[in-house]
HTML snippet that shows the backbone in 3Dmol.js (N, CA, C, O; Angstrom):
<script src="https://3Dmol.org/build/3Dmol-min.js"></script>
<div id="view" style="width:600px;height:400px;position:relative"></div>
<script>
const pdb = `
ATOM      1  N   MET A   1     113.787 139.418  85.457  1.00  0.00           N
ATOM      2  CA  MET A   1     114.219 138.538  84.466  1.00  0.00           C
ATOM      3  C   MET A   1     115.652 138.013  84.845  1.00  0.00           C
ATOM      4  O   MET A   1     116.487 138.724  85.406  1.00  0.00           O
ATOM      5  N   THR A   2     115.849 136.769  84.505  1.00  0.00           N
ATOM      6  CA  THR A   2     117.178 136.124  84.788  1.00  0.00           C
ATOM      7  C   THR A   2     117.708 135.549  83.565  1.00  0.00           C
ATOM      8  O   THR A   2     116.965 134.873  82.853  1.00  0.00           O
ATOM      9  N   LYS A   3     118.983 135.761  83.235  1.00  0.00           N
ATOM     10  CA  LYS A   3     119.656 135.240  82.119  1.00  0.00           C
ATOM     11  C   LYS A   3     120.442 134.021  82.578  1.00  0.00           C
ATOM     12  O   LYS A   3     121.248 134.133  83.501  1.00  0.00           O
ATOM     13  N   LEU A   4     120.240 132.896  81.982  1.00  0.00           N
ATOM     14  CA  LEU A   4     121.009 131.672  82.200  1.00  0.00           C
ATOM     15  C   LEU A   4     121.918 131.457  81.003  1.00  0.00           C
ATOM     16  O   LEU A   4     121.421 131.556  79.881  1.00  0.00           O
ATOM     17  N   ALA A   5     123.206 131.170  81.143  1.00  0.00           N
ATOM     18  CA  ALA A   5     124.100 130.955  80.100  1.00  0.00           C
ATOM     19  C   ALA A   5     125.011 129.788  80.385  1.00  0.00           C
ATOM     20  O   ALA A   5     125.289 129.501  81.550  1.00  0.00           O
ATOM     21  N   ILE A   6     125.490 129.098  79.354  1.00  0.00           N
ATOM     22  CA  ILE A   6     126.436 128.108  79.482  1.00  0.00           C
ATOM     23  C   ILE A   6     127.750 128.744  79.876  1.00  0.00           C
ATOM     24  O   ILE A   6     128.203 129.695  79.239  1.00  0.00           O
ATOM     25  N   ASP A   7     128.378 128.210  80.949  1.00  0.00           N
ATOM     26  CA  ASP A   7     129.716 128.713  81.353  1.00  0.00           C
ATOM     27  C   ASP A   7     130.751 127.817  80.702  1.00  0.00           C
ATOM     28  O   ASP A   7     131.020 126.707  81.160  1.00  0.00           O
ATOM     29  N   HIS A   8     131.346 128.345  79.581  1.00  0.00           N
ATOM     30  CA  HIS A   8     132.318 127.551  78.868  1.00  0.00           C
ATOM     31  C   HIS A   8     133.644 127.308  79.564  1.00  0.00           C
ATOM     32  O   HIS A   8     134.486 126.562  79.062  1.00  0.00           O
ATOM     33  N   GLU A   9     133.844 127.967  80.777  1.00  0.00           N
ATOM     34  CA  GLU A   9     135.040 127.685  81.512  1.00  0.00           C
ATOM     35  C   GLU A   9     134.874 126.444  82.457  1.00  0.00           C
ATOM     36  O   GLU A   9     135.822 125.947  83.064  1.00  0.00           O
ATOM     37  N   PHE A  10     133.596 125.995  82.527  1.00  0.00           N
ATOM     38  CA  PHE A  10     133.367 124.802  83.291  1.00  0.00           C
ATOM     39  C   PHE A  10     133.662 123.626  82.518  1.00  0.00           C
ATOM     40  O   PHE A  10     132.943 123.322  81.566  1.00  0.00           O
ATOM     41  N   ALA A  11     134.722 122.898  82.868  1.00  0.00           N
ATOM     42  CA  ALA A  11     135.306 121.828  82.032  1.00  0.00           C
ATOM     43  C   ALA A  11     134.656 120.459  82.203  1.00  0.00           C
ATOM     44  O   ALA A  11     134.692 119.671  81.258  1.00  0.00           O
ATOM     45  N   SER A  12     134.105 120.150  83.272  1.00  0.00           N
ATOM     46  CA  SER A  12     133.524 118.822  83.483  1.00  0.00           C
ATOM     47  C   SER A  12     132.386 118.544  82.621  1.00  0.00           C
ATOM     48  O   SER A  12     131.562 119.419  82.357  1.00  0.00           O
ATOM     49  N   ARG A  13     132.306 117.260  82.137  1.00  0.00           N
ATOM     50  CA  ARG A  13     131.199 116.828  81.311  1.00  0.00           C
ATOM     51  C   ARG A  13     130.161 116.051  82.121  1.00  0.00           C
ATOM     52  O   ARG A  13     129.114 115.727  81.560  1.00  0.00           O
ATOM     53  N   THR A  14     130.377 115.725  83.408  1.00  0.00           N
ATOM     54  CA  THR A  14     129.506 114.905  84.170  1.00  0.00           C
ATOM     55  C   THR A  14     128.141 115.426  84.205  1.00  0.00           C
ATOM     56  O   THR A  14     127.218 114.670  83.901  1.00  0.00           O
ATOM     57  N   TRP A  15     127.906 116.676  84.555  1.00  0.00           N
ATOM     58  CA  TRP A  15     126.535 117.247  84.603  1.00  0.00           C
ATOM     59  C   TRP A  15     125.815 117.097  83.296  1.00  0.00           C
ATOM     60  O   TRP A  15     124.682 116.619  83.255  1.00  0.00           O
ATOM     61  N   TRP A  16     126.470 117.506  82.212  1.00  0.00           N
ATOM     62  CA  TRP A  16     125.858 117.388  80.854  1.00  0.00           C
ATOM     63  C   TRP A  16     125.521 115.994  80.570  1.00  0.00           C
ATOM     64  O   TRP A  16     124.471 115.774  79.966  1.00  0.00           O
ATOM     65  N   GLU A  17     126.293 115.000  80.934  1.00  0.00           N
ATOM     66  CA  GLU A  17     126.077 113.607  80.535  1.00  0.00           C
ATOM     67  C   GLU A  17     125.074 112.931  81.569  1.00  0.00           C
ATOM     68  O   GLU A  17     124.639 111.800  81.354  1.00  0.00           O
ATOM     69  N   SER A  18     124.743 113.617  82.629  1.00  0.00           N
ATOM     70  CA  SER A  18     123.957 113.115  83.717  1.00  0.00           C
ATOM     71  C   SER A  18     122.535 113.612  83.638  1.00  0.00           C
ATOM     72  O   SER A  18     121.803 113.491  84.620  1.00  0.00           O
ATOM     73  N   GLY A  19     122.097 114.178  82.495  1.00  0.00           N
ATOM     74  CA  GLY A  19     120.794 114.725  82.341  1.00  0.00           C
ATOM     75  C   GLY A  19     120.755 116.238  82.210  1.00  0.00           C
ATOM     76  O   GLY A  19     119.699 116.824  81.971  1.00  0.00           O
ATOM     77  N   GLY A  20     121.893 116.852  82.367  1.00  0.00           N
ATOM     78  CA  GLY A  20     121.977 118.352  82.222  1.00  0.00           C
ATOM     79  C   GLY A  20     121.702 118.774  80.757  1.00  0.00           C
ATOM     80  O   GLY A  20     121.020 119.768  80.504  1.00  0.00           O
ATOM     81  N   GLN A  21     122.233 118.017  79.831  1.00  0.00           N
ATOM     82  CA  GLN A  21     121.990 118.384  78.444  1.00  0.00           C
ATOM     83  C   GLN A  21     120.528 118.432  78.063  1.00  0.00           C
ATOM     84  O   GLN A  21     120.096 119.373  77.397  1.00  0.00           O
ATOM     85  N   GLY A  22     119.777 117.469  78.458  1.00  0.00           N
ATOM     86  CA  GLY A  22     118.299 117.470  78.206  1.00  0.00           C
ATOM     87  C   GLY A  22     117.598 118.576  78.906  1.00  0.00           C
ATOM     88  O   GLY A  22     116.685 119.224  78.395  1.00  0.00           O
ATOM     89  N   LEU A  23     118.070 118.759  80.104  1.00  0.00           N
ATOM     90  CA  LEU A  23     117.450 119.876  80.927  1.00  0.00           C
ATOM     91  C   LEU A  23     117.695 121.239  80.235  1.00  0.00           C
ATOM     92  O   LEU A  23     116.798 122.077  80.142  1.00  0.00           O
ATOM     93  N   TRP A  24     118.899 121.420  79.773  1.00  0.00           N
ATOM     94  CA  TRP A  24     119.214 122.698  79.139  1.00  0.00           C
ATOM     95  C   TRP A  24     118.479 122.797  77.787  1.00  0.00           C
ATOM     96  O   TRP A  24     117.975 123.861  77.427  1.00  0.00           O
ATOM     97  N   ASP A  25     118.425 121.690  77.054  1.00  0.00           N
ATOM     98  CA  ASP A  25     117.759 121.742  75.762  1.00  0.00           C
ATOM     99  C   ASP A  25     116.164 122.047  75.933  1.00  0.00           C
ATOM    100  O   ASP A  25     115.504 122.558  75.029  1.00  0.00           O
ATOM    101  N   ALA A  26     115.685 121.718  77.057  1.00  0.00           N
ATOM    102  CA  ALA A  26     114.290 121.912  77.341  1.00  0.00           C
ATOM    103  C   ALA A  26     113.888 123.354  77.506  1.00  0.00           C
ATOM    104  O   ALA A  26     112.723 123.711  77.327  1.00  0.00           O
ATOM    105  N   ILE A  27     114.884 124.211  77.860  1.00  0.00           N
ATOM    106  CA  ILE A  27     114.629 125.667  77.978  1.00  0.00           C
ATOM    107  C   ILE A  27     115.251 126.536  77.013  1.00  0.00           C
ATOM    108  O   ILE A  27     114.875 127.702  76.888  1.00  0.00           O
ATOM    109  N   SER A  28     116.227 126.015  76.288  1.00  0.00           N
ATOM    110  CA  SER A  28     117.060 126.883  75.321  1.00  0.00           C
ATOM    111  C   SER A  28     116.534 126.569  73.892  1.00  0.00           C
ATOM    112  O   SER A  28     115.827 125.598  73.619  1.00  0.00           O
ATOM    113  N   ASP A  29     116.970 127.514  73.013  1.00  0.00           N
ATOM    114  CA  ASP A  29     116.639 127.349  71.629  1.00  0.00           C
ATOM    115  C   ASP A  29     117.930 126.964  70.836  1.00  0.00           C
ATOM    116  O   ASP A  29     118.072 127.224  69.641  1.00  0.00           O
ATOM    117  N   GLY A  30     118.808 126.357  71.565  1.00  0.00           N
ATOM    118  CA  GLY A  30     120.131 125.949  70.888  1.00  0.00           C
ATOM    119  C   GLY A  30     121.211 126.978  70.997  1.00  0.00           C
ATOM    120  O   GLY A  30     122.346 126.777  70.564  1.00  0.00           O
ATOM    121  N   LEU A  31     120.827 128.116  71.599  1.00  0.00           N
ATOM    122  CA  LEU A  31     121.885 129.194  71.790  1.00  0.00           C
ATOM    123  C   LEU A  31     122.532 128.916  73.105  1.00  0.00           C
ATOM    124  O   LEU A  31     122.114 128.031  73.851  1.00  0.00           O
ATOM    125  N   GLY A  32     123.632 129.732  73.406  1.00  0.00           N
ATOM    126  CA  GLY A  32     124.307 129.536  74.657  1.00  0.00           C
ATOM    127  C   GLY A  32     123.662 130.290  75.844  1.00  0.00           C
ATOM    128  O   GLY A  32     124.200 130.246  76.950  1.00  0.00           O
ATOM    129  N   SER A  33     122.524 130.977  75.635  1.00  0.00           N
ATOM    130  CA  SER A  33     121.944 131.649  76.783  1.00  0.00           C
ATOM    131  C   SER A  33     120.477 131.722  76.505  1.00  0.00           C
ATOM    132  O   SER A  33     120.031 131.539  75.372  1.00  0.00           O
ATOM    133  N   VAL A  34     119.717 131.993  77.556  1.00  0.00           N
ATOM    134  CA  VAL A  34     118.243 132.159  77.615  1.00  0.00           C
ATOM    135  C   VAL A  34     117.889 133.048  78.713  1.00  0.00           C
ATOM    136  O   VAL A  34     118.495 133.013  79.784  1.00  0.00           O
ATOM    137  N   VAL A  35     116.813 133.936  78.450  1.00  0.00           N
ATOM    138  CA  VAL A  35     116.307 134.812  79.397  1.00  0.00           C
ATOM    139  C   VAL A  35     114.943 134.302  79.877  1.00  0.00           C
ATOM    140  O   VAL A  35     114.058 134.060  79.055  1.00  0.00           O
ATOM    141  N   LEU A  36     114.751 134.127  81.255  1.00  0.00           N
ATOM    142  CA  LEU A  36     113.486 133.563  81.830  1.00  0.00           C
ATOM    143  C   LEU A  36     112.990 134.426  82.858  1.00  0.00           C
ATOM    144  O   LEU A  36     113.748 135.255  83.361  1.00  0.00           O
ATOM    145  N   GLU A  37     111.705 134.313  83.252  1.00  0.00           N
ATOM    146  CA  GLU A  37     111.150 134.941  84.386  1.00  0.00           C
ATOM    147  C   GLU A  37     111.885 134.370  85.621  1.00  0.00           C
ATOM    148  O   GLU A  37     112.255 133.196  85.656  1.00  0.00           O
ATOM    149  N   ASP A  38     112.073 135.205  86.589  1.00  0.00           N
ATOM    150  CA  ASP A  38     112.905 134.858  87.785  1.00  0.00           C
ATOM    151  C   ASP A  38     112.510 133.560  88.475  1.00  0.00           C
ATOM    152  O   ASP A  38     113.345 132.749  88.875  1.00  0.00           O
ATOM    153  N   ASP A  39     111.126 133.395  88.600  1.00  0.00           N
ATOM    154  CA  ASP A  39     110.682 132.237  89.272  1.00  0.00           C
ATOM    155  C   ASP A  39     110.995 130.944  88.504  1.00  0.00           C
ATOM    156  O   ASP A  39     111.358 129.927  89.093  1.00  0.00           O
ATOM    157  N   ILE A  40     110.850 131.009  87.231  1.00  0.00           N
ATOM    158  CA  ILE A  40     111.146 129.842  86.322  1.00  0.00           C
ATOM    159  C   ILE A  40     112.648 129.611  86.418  1.00  0.00           C
ATOM    160  O   ILE A  40     113.073 128.476  86.633  1.00  0.00           O
ATOM    161  N   ALA A  41     113.419 130.592  86.275  1.00  0.00           N
ATOM    162  CA  ALA A  41     114.889 130.366  86.363  1.00  0.00           C
ATOM    163  C   ALA A  41     115.323 129.776  87.706  1.00  0.00           C
ATOM    164  O   ALA A  41     116.170 128.883  87.744  1.00  0.00           O
ATOM    165  N   ARG A  42     114.752 130.265  88.800  1.00  0.00           N
ATOM    166  CA  ARG A  42     115.086 129.742  90.139  1.00  0.00           C
ATOM    167  C   ARG A  42     114.754 128.306  90.212  1.00  0.00           C
ATOM    168  O   ARG A  42     115.572 127.500  90.654  1.00  0.00           O
ATOM    169  N   SER A  43     113.551 127.944  89.784  1.00  0.00           N
ATOM    170  CA  SER A  43     113.126 126.596  89.739  1.00  0.00           C
ATOM    171  C   SER A  43     114.002 125.630  88.876  1.00  0.00           C
ATOM    172  O   SER A  43     114.310 124.499  89.253  1.00  0.00           O
ATOM    173  N   TRP A  44     114.366 126.172  87.705  1.00  0.00           N
ATOM    174  CA  TRP A  44     115.192 125.376  86.839  1.00  0.00           C
ATOM    175  C   TRP A  44     116.573 125.195  87.436  1.00  0.00           C
ATOM    176  O   TRP A  44     117.119 124.094  87.364  1.00  0.00           O
ATOM    177  N   LEU A  45     117.169 126.237  88.028  1.00  0.00           N
ATOM    178  CA  LEU A  45     118.463 126.110  88.672  1.00  0.00           C
ATOM    179  C   LEU A  45     118.472 125.176  89.870  1.00  0.00           C
ATOM    180  O   LEU A  45     119.494 124.555  90.161  1.00  0.00           O
ATOM    181  N   GLN A  46     117.320 125.066  90.588  1.00  0.00           N
ATOM    182  CA  GLN A  46     117.189 124.174  91.695  1.00  0.00           C
ATOM    183  C   GLN A  46     117.250 122.773  91.158  1.00  0.00           C
ATOM    184  O   GLN A  46     117.993 121.938  91.674  1.00  0.00           O
ATOM    185  N   GLN A  47     116.452 122.492  90.091  1.00  0.00           N
ATOM    186  CA  GLN A  47     116.449 121.188  89.500  1.00  0.00           C
ATOM    187  C   GLN A  47     117.744 120.763  88.972  1.00  0.00           C
ATOM    188  O   GLN A  47     118.180 119.625  89.145  1.00  0.00           O
ATOM    189  N   ALA A  48     118.381 121.714  88.301  1.00  0.00           N
ATOM    190  CA  ALA A  48     119.774 121.509  87.727  1.00  0.00           C
ATOM    191  C   ALA A  48     120.857 121.210  88.701  1.00  0.00           C
ATOM    192  O   ALA A  48     121.774 120.444  88.402  1.00  0.00           O
ATOM    193  N   SER A  49     120.773 121.808  89.884  1.00  0.00           N
ATOM    194  CA  SER A  49     121.739 121.616  90.966  1.00  0.00           C
ATOM    195  C   SER A  49     121.674 120.226  91.613  1.00  0.00           C
ATOM    196  O   SER A  49     122.606 119.821  92.308  1.00  0.00           O
ATOM    197  N   LEU A  50     120.530 119.467  91.374  1.00  0.00           N
ATOM    198  CA  LEU A  50     120.456 118.149  91.889  1.00  0.00           C
ATOM    199  C   LEU A  50     121.086 117.057  91.026  1.00  0.00           C
ATOM    200  O   LEU A  50     121.183 115.908  91.457  1.00  0.00           O
ATOM    201  N   LEU A  51     121.491 117.387  89.877  1.00  0.00           N
ATOM    202  CA  LEU A  51     122.141 116.364  88.948  1.00  0.00           C
ATOM    203  C   LEU A  51     123.643 116.334  89.312  1.00  0.00           C
ATOM    204  O   LEU A  51     124.268 117.339  89.650  1.00  0.00           O
ATOM    205  N   PRO A  52     124.154 115.121  89.216  1.00  0.00           N
ATOM    206  CA  PRO A  52     125.641 114.844  89.482  1.00  0.00           C
ATOM    207  C   PRO A  52     126.433 115.824  88.634  1.00  0.00           C
ATOM    208  O   PRO A  52     126.083 116.106  87.488  1.00  0.00           O
ATOM    209  N   GLY A  53     127.514 116.339  89.223  1.00  0.00           N
ATOM    210  CA  GLY A  53     128.386 117.101  88.523  1.00  0.00           C
ATOM    211  C   GLY A  53     128.281 118.655  88.539  1.00  0.00           C
ATOM    212  O   GLY A  53     129.131 119.409  88.065  1.00  0.00           O
ATOM    213  N   TRP A  54     127.060 119.053  89.184  1.00  0.00           N
ATOM    214  CA  TRP A  54     126.761 120.469  89.189  1.00  0.00           C
ATOM    215  C   TRP A  54     127.878 121.283  89.840  1.00  0.00           C
ATOM    216  O   TRP A  54     128.134 122.382  89.349  1.00  0.00           O
ATOM    217  N   ASP A  55     128.524 120.878  90.833  1.00  0.00           N
ATOM    218  CA  ASP A  55     129.573 121.596  91.570  1.00  0.00           C
ATOM    219  C   ASP A  55     130.948 121.175  91.290  1.00  0.00           C
ATOM    220  O   ASP A  55     131.816 121.356  92.144  1.00  0.00           O
ATOM    221  N   GLU A  56     131.228 120.606  90.122  1.00  0.00           N
ATOM    222  CA  GLU A  56     132.535 120.136  89.747  1.00  0.00           C
ATOM    223  C   GLU A  56     133.480 121.125  89.119  1.00  0.00           C
ATOM    224  O   GLU A  56     134.595 120.788  88.721  1.00  0.00           O
ATOM    225  N   GLY A  57     133.027 122.314  89.041  1.00  0.00           N
ATOM    226  CA  GLY A  57     133.906 123.378  88.388  1.00  0.00           C
ATOM    227  C   GLY A  57     134.851 124.034  89.312  1.00  0.00           C
ATOM    228  O   GLY A  57     134.732 123.934  90.533  1.00  0.00           O
ATOM    229  N   PRO A  58     135.820 124.728  88.718  1.00  0.00           N
ATOM    230  CA  PRO A  58     136.788 125.531  89.581  1.00  0.00           C
ATOM    231  C   PRO A  58     136.040 126.712  90.345  1.00  0.00           C
ATOM    232  O   PRO A  58     134.858 126.964  90.113  1.00  0.00           O
ATOM    233  N   GLU A  59     136.716 127.341  91.165  1.00  0.00           N
ATOM    234  CA  GLU A  59     136.093 128.489  91.943  1.00  0.00           C
ATOM    235  C   GLU A  59     135.634 129.614  91.007  1.00  0.00           C
ATOM    236  O   GLU A  59     134.649 130.280  91.329  1.00  0.00           O
ATOM    237  N   TYR A  60     136.270 129.856  89.902  1.00  0.00           N
ATOM    238  CA  TYR A  60     135.852 130.932  88.957  1.00  0.00           C
ATOM    239  C   TYR A  60     134.756 130.482  88.054  1.00  0.00           C
ATOM    240  O   TYR A  60     134.171 131.335  87.386  1.00  0.00           O
ATOM    241  N   ALA A  61     134.399 129.149  87.962  1.00  0.00           N
ATOM    242  CA  ALA A  61     133.317 128.627  87.246  1.00  0.00           C
ATOM    243  C   ALA A  61     132.740 127.440  87.839  1.00  0.00           C
ATOM    244  O   ALA A  61     132.830 126.359  87.257  1.00  0.00           O
ATOM    245  N   PRO A  62     132.133 127.564  88.997  1.00  0.00           N
ATOM    246  CA  PRO A  62     131.687 126.347  89.763  1.00  0.00           C
ATOM    247  C   PRO A  62     130.634 125.536  89.157  1.00  0.00           C
ATOM    248  O   PRO A  62     130.561 124.335  89.416  1.00  0.00           O
ATOM    249  N   HIS A  63     129.770 126.143  88.326  1.00  0.00           N
ATOM    250  CA  HIS A  63     128.632 125.407  87.764  1.00  0.00           C
ATOM    251  C   HIS A  63     128.640 125.507  86.162  1.00  0.00           C
ATOM    252  O   HIS A  63     129.232 126.415  85.578  1.00  0.00           O
ATOM    253  N   PRO A  64     127.968 124.550  85.541  1.00  0.00           N
ATOM    254  CA  PRO A  64     127.926 124.497  84.107  1.00  0.00           C
ATOM    255  C   PRO A  64     127.082 125.598  83.452  1.00  0.00           C
ATOM    256  O   PRO A  64     127.236 125.917  82.273  1.00  0.00           O
ATOM    257  N   ILE A  65     126.159 126.178  84.294  1.00  0.00           N
ATOM    258  CA  ILE A  65     125.271 127.187  83.838  1.00  0.00           C
ATOM    259  C   ILE A  65     125.490 128.367  84.828  1.00  0.00           C
ATOM    260  O   ILE A  65     125.428 128.194  86.046  1.00  0.00           O
ATOM    261  N   ALA A  66     125.741 129.545  84.273  1.00  0.00           N
ATOM    262  CA  ALA A  66     125.851 130.797  85.075  1.00  0.00           C
ATOM    263  C   ALA A  66     124.442 131.548  84.985  1.00  0.00           C
ATOM    264  O   ALA A  66     123.688 131.412  84.021  1.00  0.00           O
ATOM    265  N   SER A  67     124.177 132.330  86.055  1.00  0.00           N
ATOM    266  CA  SER A  67     122.970 133.060  85.959  1.00  0.00           C
ATOM    267  C   SER A  67     123.230 134.546  86.489  1.00  0.00           C
ATOM    268  O   SER A  67     124.127 134.827  87.284  1.00  0.00           O
ATOM    269  N   GLY A  68     122.377 135.404  85.974  1.00  0.00           N
ATOM    270  CA  GLY A  68     122.558 136.833  86.316  1.00  0.00           C
ATOM    271  C   GLY A  68     121.260 137.545  86.059  1.00  0.00           C
ATOM    272  O   GLY A  68     120.436 137.096  85.262  1.00  0.00           O
ATOM    273  N   SER A  69     121.075 138.685  86.756  1.00  0.00           N
ATOM    274  CA  SER A  69     119.851 139.524  86.521  1.00  0.00           C
ATOM    275  C   SER A  69     120.004 140.239  85.203  1.00  0.00           C
ATOM    276  O   SER A  69     121.102 140.601  84.780  1.00  0.00           O
ATOM    277  N   VAL A  70     118.822 140.438  84.543  1.00  0.00           N
ATOM    278  CA  VAL A  70     118.697 141.155  83.384  1.00  0.00           C
ATOM    279  C   VAL A  70     117.919 142.402  83.637  1.00  0.00           C
ATOM    280  O   VAL A  70     116.835 142.335  84.218  1.00  0.00           O
ATOM    281  N   GLY A  71     118.456 143.626  83.199  1.00  0.00           N
ATOM    282  CA  GLY A  71     117.797 144.821  83.435  1.00  0.00           C
ATOM    283  C   GLY A  71     116.889 145.139  82.264  1.00  0.00           C
ATOM    284  O   GLY A  71     117.087 144.613  81.169  1.00  0.00           O
ATOM    285  N   GLU A  72     115.886 145.998  82.477  1.00  0.00           N
ATOM    286  CA  GLU A  72     114.937 146.409  81.417  1.00  0.00           C
ATOM    287  C   GLU A  72     115.585 146.977  80.237  1.00  0.00           C
ATOM    288  O   GLU A  72     115.010 146.876  79.153  1.00  0.00           O
ATOM    289  N   ASP A  73     116.749 147.579  80.328  1.00  0.00           N
ATOM    290  CA  ASP A  73     117.393 148.222  79.213  1.00  0.00           C
ATOM    291  C   ASP A  73     118.394 147.251  78.500  1.00  0.00           C
ATOM    292  O   ASP A  73     119.125 147.662  77.598  1.00  0.00           O
ATOM    293  N   ASP A  74     118.407 145.985  78.918  1.00  0.00           N
ATOM    294  CA  ASP A  74     119.259 145.002  78.288  1.00  0.00           C
ATOM    295  C   ASP A  74     118.737 144.725  76.844  1.00  0.00           C
ATOM    296  O   ASP A  74     117.546 144.491  76.639  1.00  0.00           O
ATOM    297  N   PRO A  75     119.602 144.756  75.924  1.00  0.00           N
ATOM    298  CA  PRO A  75     119.251 144.518  74.484  1.00  0.00           C
ATOM    299  C   PRO A  75     118.807 143.099  74.163  1.00  0.00           C
ATOM    300  O   PRO A  75     118.355 142.839  73.048  1.00  0.00           O
ATOM    301  N   GLU A  76     118.928 142.141  75.145  1.00  0.00           N
ATOM    302  CA  GLU A  76     118.503 140.768  74.802  1.00  0.00           C
ATOM    303  C   GLU A  76     116.981 140.581  75.088  1.00  0.00           C
ATOM    304  O   GLU A  76     116.419 139.541  74.745  1.00  0.00           O
ATOM    305  N   LEU A  77     116.335 141.565  75.701  1.00  0.00           N
ATOM    306  CA  LEU A  77     114.973 141.408  76.015  1.00  0.00           C
ATOM    307  C   LEU A  77     114.123 141.739  74.857  1.00  0.00           C
ATOM    308  O   LEU A  77     112.898 141.659  74.948  1.00  0.00           O
TER     309      LEU A  77
END
`;
const viewer = $3Dmol.createViewer("view");
viewer.addModel(pdb, "pdb");
viewer.setStyle({}, {cartoon: {color: "spectrum"}});
viewer.zoomTo();
viewer.render();
</script>
């Protein structure tokens, strides 16, 4: 399982205004994060990275959406 979350340190609005908002809304329930099967998350991230602005963040927050593995003992599952 993979957790995708809005990276609030990513300041650029380009990605969000270039289709990223709609892409995020399609998988989230209005919260700041979502847990997906690894293959779905990987496919979503690949599509998200094609939109303008994906790489406009600073080194510590390069993308508007951060991802990470979720363990079985994670309380969000």
